[in-house]
KEDO-437345 format. One record per residue (C-alpha): residue number from 1; y, z, x. Coordinates in Angstrom, 3 decimals. Layout:
! residues N
i NUM c2 Y c3 Z c1 X
...
This chain:
! residues 246
i 1 c2 -6.573 c3 -21.162 c1 -6.002
i 2 c2 -5.556 c3 -18.308 c1 -3.706
i 3 c2 -2.283 c3 -19.363 c1 -1.508
i 4 c2 -2.528 c3 -16.595 c1 1.412
i 5 c2 -5.875 c3 -14.249 c1 2.167
i 6 c2 -5.652 c3 -11.243 c1 4.451
i 7 c2 -8.860 c3 -10.637 c1 5.948
i 8 c2 -9.601 c3 -6.960 c1 7.185
i 9 c2 -13.305 c3 -5.930 c1 8.969
i 10 c2 -14.473 c3 -3.143 c1 10.413
i 11 c2 -12.144 c3 -0.567 c1 9.433
i 12 c2 -14.240 c3 2.476 c1 10.733
i 13 c2 -12.232 c3 4.976 c1 9.015
i 14 c2 -9.504 c3 4.805 c1 11.636
i 15 c2 -6.501 c3 5.001 c1 8.848
i 16 c2 -4.066 c3 4.706 c1 11.213
i 17 c2 -4.573 c3 1.427 c1 12.466
i 18 c2 -5.402 c3 0.313 c1 8.677
i 19 c2 -1.780 c3 1.728 c1 7.740
i 20 c2 -0.398 c3 -0.459 c1 10.371
i 21 c2 -2.079 c3 -3.732 c1 8.860
i 22 c2 -0.916 c3 -2.760 c1 5.586
i 23 c2 2.449 c3 -2.560 c1 6.474
i 24 c2 2.310 c3 -5.935 c1 7.958
i 25 c2 4.931 c3 -8.291 c1 5.621
i 26 c2 1.880 c3 -11.278 c1 5.553
i 27 c2 -0.372 c3 -8.804 c1 4.158
i 28 c2 1.696 c3 -7.153 c1 1.584
i 29 c2 2.715 c3 -10.599 c1 0.536
i 30 c2 -1.152 c3 -11.884 c1 0.469
i 31 c2 -2.560 c3 -12.873 c1 -2.613
i 32 c2 -5.812 c3 -11.213 c1 -1.721
i 33 c2 -7.047 c3 -8.646 c1 0.520
i 34 c2 -10.561 c3 -9.279 c1 1.504
i 35 c2 -12.367 c3 -6.574 c1 3.683
i 36 c2 -15.588 c3 -7.794 c1 5.344
i 37 c2 -17.261 c3 -4.391 c1 5.751
i 38 c2 -18.094 c3 -1.704 c1 7.996
i 39 c2 -14.877 c3 0.015 c1 6.214
i 40 c2 -15.248 c3 4.195 c1 5.925
i 41 c2 -18.208 c3 4.855 c1 8.785
i 42 c2 -15.506 c3 6.709 c1 11.400
i 43 c2 -13.471 c3 9.888 c1 11.772
i 44 c2 -11.372 c3 9.819 c1 8.582
i 45 c2 -13.718 c3 8.137 c1 6.090
i 46 c2 -12.494 c3 9.937 c1 2.745
i 47 c2 -8.526 c3 9.044 c1 3.531
i 48 c2 -9.378 c3 5.270 c1 4.457
i 49 c2 -11.528 c3 5.028 c1 1.331
i 50 c2 -8.675 c3 6.524 c1 -0.945
i 51 c2 -5.933 c3 4.319 c1 0.623
i 52 c2 -7.866 c3 1.104 c1 0.241
i 53 c2 -8.823 c3 1.830 c1 -3.360
i 54 c2 -4.865 c3 2.031 c1 -4.255
i 55 c2 -4.828 c3 -1.382 c1 -3.293
i 56 c2 -6.374 c3 -2.377 c1 -6.832
i 57 c2 -7.914 c3 -5.549 c1 -7.935
i 58 c2 -5.959 c3 -7.241 c1 -5.197
i 59 c2 -8.597 c3 -6.273 c1 -2.764
i 60 c2 -12.039 c3 -7.661 c1 -2.403
i 61 c2 -14.571 c3 -5.172 c1 -0.786
i 62 c2 -17.811 c3 -6.315 c1 0.748
i 63 c2 -20.634 c3 -4.348 c1 2.038
i 64 c2 -21.445 c3 -3.883 c1 6.144
i 65 c2 -24.619 c3 -2.361 c1 7.518
i 66 c2 -22.406 c3 0.888 c1 8.582
i 67 c2 -21.233 c3 1.178 c1 4.766
i 68 c2 -24.874 c3 0.572 c1 3.691
i 69 c2 -26.100 c3 3.070 c1 5.998
i 70 c2 -23.530 c3 5.853 c1 4.654
i 71 c2 -25.097 c3 5.948 c1 1.290
i 72 c2 -29.042 c3 5.483 c1 2.244
i 73 c2 -31.360 c3 8.604 c1 1.825
i 74 c2 -32.144 c3 8.551 c1 5.354
i 75 c2 -28.960 c3 9.815 c1 7.776
i 76 c2 -27.556 c3 7.329 c1 9.753
i 77 c2 -28.426 c3 7.520 c1 13.782
i 78 c2 -24.859 c3 7.233 c1 14.740
i 79 c2 -23.245 c3 10.682 c1 14.807
i 80 c2 -20.333 c3 9.812 c1 13.341
i 81 c2 -21.332 c3 7.992 c1 10.780
i 82 c2 -24.034 c3 10.673 c1 9.842
i 83 c2 -20.835 c3 13.018 c1 9.454
i 84 c2 -19.129 c3 10.247 c1 7.176
i 85 c2 -21.848 c3 10.232 c1 5.262
i 86 c2 -21.407 c3 13.858 c1 4.303
i 87 c2 -17.934 c3 13.819 c1 3.856
i 88 c2 -17.684 c3 10.839 c1 1.001
i 89 c2 -17.061 c3 12.179 c1 -2.512
i 90 c2 -19.799 c3 10.764 c1 -5.071
i 91 c2 -17.453 c3 8.440 c1 -6.461
i 92 c2 -17.330 c3 6.848 c1 -3.346
i 93 c2 -20.830 c3 6.626 c1 -2.324
i 94 c2 -21.805 c3 4.827 c1 -5.663
i 95 c2 -18.557 c3 2.543 c1 -4.727
i 96 c2 -20.408 c3 1.329 c1 -1.251
i 97 c2 -23.334 c3 1.550 c1 -2.829
i 98 c2 -22.594 c3 -1.177 c1 -5.173
i 99 c2 -20.582 c3 -3.725 c1 -2.596
i 100 c2 -21.905 c3 -7.187 c1 -2.432
i 101 c2 -23.000 c3 -8.370 c1 0.562
i 102 c2 -20.953 c3 -11.904 c1 0.200
i 103 c2 -18.034 c3 -13.241 c1 -1.561
i 104 c2 -16.465 c3 -16.268 c1 -1.998
i 105 c2 -12.934 c3 -17.358 c1 -2.923
i 106 c2 -10.906 c3 -20.608 c1 -3.237
i 107 c2 -8.279 c3 -20.722 c1 -0.518
i 108 c2 -5.445 c3 -23.269 c1 -0.410
i 109 c2 -5.229 c3 -25.633 c1 2.456
i 110 c2 -9.372 c3 -24.595 c1 3.118
i 111 c2 -10.972 c3 -24.877 c1 0.118
i 112 c2 -14.015 c3 -22.573 c1 -0.957
i 113 c2 -14.389 c3 -20.229 c1 1.971
i 114 c2 -17.517 c3 -17.439 c1 2.007
i 115 c2 -16.906 c3 -14.054 c1 3.310
i 116 c2 -19.700 c3 -12.013 c1 4.997
i 117 c2 -20.257 c3 -8.977 c1 7.381
i 118 c2 -22.548 c3 -10.171 c1 9.874
i 119 c2 -23.855 c3 -13.867 c1 8.681
i 120 c2 -24.196 c3 -14.804 c1 5.214
i 121 c2 -28.135 c3 -13.743 c1 5.376
i 122 c2 -28.179 c3 -10.551 c1 6.727
i 123 c2 -25.501 c3 -7.502 c1 7.684
i 124 c2 -26.544 c3 -6.960 c1 11.275
i 125 c2 -27.259 c3 -10.200 c1 12.724
i 126 c2 -25.533 c3 -11.308 c1 15.982
i 127 c2 -23.650 c3 -14.122 c1 16.280
i 128 c2 -20.980 c3 -14.786 c1 19.161
i 129 c2 -18.253 c3 -17.555 c1 19.621
i 130 c2 -20.629 c3 -19.030 c1 22.405
i 131 c2 -23.811 c3 -18.722 c1 20.780
i 132 c2 -25.766 c3 -21.576 c1 21.050
i 133 c2 -25.945 c3 -24.753 c1 18.368
i 134 c2 -29.436 c3 -23.802 c1 17.352
i 135 c2 -28.385 c3 -20.343 c1 16.296
i 136 c2 -25.789 c3 -21.350 c1 14.376
i 137 c2 -28.056 c3 -23.942 c1 12.153
i 138 c2 -30.519 c3 -21.016 c1 11.992
i 139 c2 -27.836 c3 -18.569 c1 10.547
i 140 c2 -25.923 c3 -20.693 c1 8.318
i 141 c2 -28.897 c3 -22.710 c1 6.646
i 142 c2 -28.790 c3 -21.237 c1 3.390
i 143 c2 -24.855 c3 -21.863 c1 3.259
i 144 c2 -24.044 c3 -24.500 c1 0.406
i 145 c2 -22.108 c3 -27.901 c1 1.209
i 146 c2 -19.289 c3 -26.885 c1 -0.585
i 147 c2 -18.604 c3 -23.772 c1 1.840
i 148 c2 -16.316 c3 -25.547 c1 4.700
i 149 c2 -15.427 c3 -21.958 c1 6.234
i 150 c2 -17.361 c3 -18.755 c1 6.758
i 151 c2 -15.640 c3 -15.690 c1 7.449
i 152 c2 -18.177 c3 -12.792 c1 9.486
i 153 c2 -17.436 c3 -9.602 c1 11.498
i 154 c2 -19.588 c3 -7.217 c1 12.761
i 155 c2 -18.870 c3 -7.933 c1 16.498
i 156 c2 -15.751 c3 -6.684 c1 16.735
i 157 c2 -14.412 c3 -9.728 c1 18.820
i 158 c2 -11.984 c3 -11.958 c1 17.052
i 159 c2 -12.606 c3 -16.133 c1 17.232
i 160 c2 -12.776 c3 -18.980 c1 15.521
i 161 c2 -15.220 c3 -22.268 c1 16.337
i 162 c2 -16.197 c3 -24.899 c1 14.576
i 163 c2 -19.924 c3 -24.998 c1 14.220
i 164 c2 -21.595 c3 -27.872 c1 12.556
i 165 c2 -18.846 c3 -29.290 c1 10.637
i 166 c2 -17.657 c3 -25.897 c1 9.298
i 167 c2 -15.122 c3 -23.568 c1 10.627
i 168 c2 -16.312 c3 -20.155 c1 11.568
i 169 c2 -13.823 c3 -16.945 c1 11.393
i 170 c2 -14.304 c3 -13.540 c1 13.063
i 171 c2 -11.157 c3 -11.339 c1 12.458
i 172 c2 -12.169 c3 -9.060 c1 14.867
i 173 c2 -11.707 c3 -5.288 c1 14.100
i 174 c2 -9.149 c3 -3.042 c1 12.959
i 175 c2 -10.467 c3 0.266 c1 13.843
i 176 c2 -12.749 c3 -0.583 c1 16.847
i 177 c2 -11.601 c3 -3.646 c1 18.762
i 178 c2 -13.310 c3 -4.445 c1 21.970
i 179 c2 -11.247 c3 -5.944 c1 24.939
i 180 c2 -7.793 c3 -5.011 c1 23.961
i 181 c2 -6.245 c3 -2.578 c1 21.731
i 182 c2 -4.803 c3 -3.244 c1 18.483
i 183 c2 -5.737 c3 -3.716 c1 14.974
i 184 c2 -7.127 c3 -7.216 c1 14.744
i 185 c2 -7.255 c3 -9.172 c1 11.380
i 186 c2 -6.958 c3 -12.639 c1 10.380
i 187 c2 -4.426 c3 -14.736 c1 7.918
i 188 c2 -6.008 c3 -17.513 c1 5.857
i 189 c2 -4.562 c3 -20.352 c1 4.339
i 190 c2 -3.247 c3 -23.311 c1 4.920
i 191 c2 -5.065 c3 -22.826 c1 8.082
i 192 c2 -6.932 c3 -20.070 c1 9.680
i 193 c2 -4.743 c3 -17.537 c1 12.302
i 194 c2 -5.776 c3 -14.657 c1 14.308
i 195 c2 -3.433 c3 -11.817 c1 13.902
i 196 c2 -3.017 c3 -8.489 c1 16.417
i 197 c2 -1.109 c3 -5.404 c1 14.733
i 198 c2 -0.194 c3 -3.178 c1 17.730
i 199 c2 0.781 c3 0.398 c1 16.913
i 200 c2 1.164 c3 3.865 c1 18.720
i 201 c2 -2.418 c3 4.356 c1 20.055
i 202 c2 -1.356 c3 7.792 c1 21.539
i 203 c2 0.019 c3 8.924 c1 18.497
i 204 c2 -3.002 c3 7.737 c1 16.352
i 205 c2 -5.461 c3 8.892 c1 18.741
i 206 c2 -3.710 c3 12.610 c1 18.508
i 207 c2 -3.790 c3 12.445 c1 14.725
i 208 c2 -7.412 c3 11.701 c1 14.419
i 209 c2 -7.871 c3 14.736 c1 16.824
i 210 c2 -5.855 c3 16.488 c1 14.661
i 211 c2 -7.120 c3 15.483 c1 10.933
i 212 c2 -10.861 c3 15.122 c1 11.487
i 213 c2 -13.093 c3 17.650 c1 11.275
i 214 c2 -15.744 c3 15.220 c1 12.792
i 215 c2 -16.827 c3 17.374 c1 16.112
i 216 c2 -16.383 c3 14.682 c1 18.952
i 217 c2 -12.953 c3 13.064 c1 17.110
i 218 c2 -10.814 c3 13.340 c1 20.377
i 219 c2 -13.244 c3 11.305 c1 22.453
i 220 c2 -14.078 c3 8.884 c1 19.816
i 221 c2 -10.368 c3 8.224 c1 19.304
i 222 c2 -9.909 c3 7.954 c1 22.717
i 223 c2 -12.662 c3 5.531 c1 23.230
i 224 c2 -11.882 c3 3.020 c1 20.510
i 225 c2 -8.384 c3 3.518 c1 19.655
i 226 c2 -7.611 c3 2.132 c1 22.939
i 227 c2 -10.358 c3 -0.203 c1 23.574
i 228 c2 -11.978 c3 1.426 c1 26.625
i 229 c2 -15.007 c3 -0.860 c1 25.792
i 230 c2 -13.898 c3 -4.514 c1 26.966
i 231 c2 -15.088 c3 -8.039 c1 25.581
i 232 c2 -17.615 c3 -8.219 c1 28.681
i 233 c2 -19.109 c3 -5.187 c1 27.878
i 234 c2 -19.548 c3 -6.152 c1 24.352
i 235 c2 -20.861 c3 -9.633 c1 25.270
i 236 c2 -23.306 c3 -7.903 c1 27.721
i 237 c2 -24.613 c3 -5.776 c1 24.981
i 238 c2 -24.653 c3 -8.263 c1 22.139
i 239 c2 -25.365 c3 -11.651 c1 23.851
i 240 c2 -29.210 c3 -10.876 c1 24.246
i 241 c2 -29.280 c3 -10.127 c1 20.404
i 242 c2 -28.576 c3 -13.713 c1 19.522
i 243 c2 -31.804 c3 -15.148 c1 20.762
i 244 c2 -30.120 c3 -17.177 c1 23.744
i 245 c2 -32.674 c3 -16.095 c1 25.988
i 246 c2 -35.505 c3 -17.436 c1 24.198
């Protein structure tokens, strides 16, 4: 049984944000660190993977859609992902290709917890905090009764809610938050805590611009490190994709 588990999702190769979260005392003290996908598709992919690799067996890695796209034969459509795919070392590509889509842990106070990227059945499906009850029933239909908590990422907006008797947790995004800047993550056990780690956004933006060879690194970092996209903008884009209009 794990007493405390830190959940980091959607890091997207933003190394300064990851460093800030890993420096948190509660993350350093956690029994496990779960990475719920979209780990390296961003401006500092190699460096991000190297830092996470240094965590050893304490880290539990799960694949996200962006990780899958980095290692597929066809180049990703997203410019930064296409660039990042070409930067990875062979062993990093192999590791991302081997990651599981879901994983489970027993956590003190929560019991059996399932971790995934978007939903338990698909790494790109959209569910939001205000998705309708029928949508939650649909995407959780294959989850066993022994699972009392499901942790997912993908939409880069943190929330915790109850749906059909289960706790659903989205820790938000470490590297590409929507709504407000900061590295968002979650701490599990014995309850659920949504956390946000502030860091020096101007310094991080400058560092990414200086250290990344991605041609648009400065503009990319300014947009995502400073969270220029509001949560309302994100919901306007994602909302129709959860089937709420059908």
